[in-house]
C-alpha positions, 0 to 999 in steps of 0.5 A, a space after each residue: 267676470 266683466 258680466 257680473 259687473 255689468 249686471 250689478 251696475 245695471 241693477 244699482 241704475 234701476 230706480 227702486 231696483 231691489 238688490 238682493 244681498 244673498 245672491 251677491 254674496 254668492 255671485 261676487 264670490 264671497 262664499 269662496 273665502 268666507 263659507 257658503 253660511 257666512 261662519 265657516 271660513 276656508 282659514 281661520 284667519 278669515 272672519 266669520 260674517 254672519 250677524 256682525 254689524 251692517 255698517 260695520 261691514 259696509 264700512 270694512 268692505 269700503 276700506 278694503 276696496 279704497 286701499 284705506 285697510 291694507 293688511 292681512 288678506 285684504 289683497 285677496 278681497 281687493 281683487 274682487 271688490 272692483 266688481 262690487 258697487 256701493 250699493 251692493 256693498 250694502 246689500 251684502 252687508 245688510 244680508 249678512 248682519 241679519 244672518 245667525 252668528 
């Protein structure tokens, strides 16, 4: 997993480098809980992410990462979010917002 973090940091630091939200959604293991299509989560209490507002999603992810949001199943996400940079959060949120709900 350390190699994934390094790759993300490299992407984020390159000026003009496009960050692929779809790829990051898979690589950062979001699909494991929220489903490959972002609308078939493995548990009913996990949110469907497809079509959600990008700014809202990014804010929720950042709040979970920082600990500002700490309820329900946030510990599962917190265990993965240390691998995700701010530009990657924005790219993932943007990608999810463009999916058909």
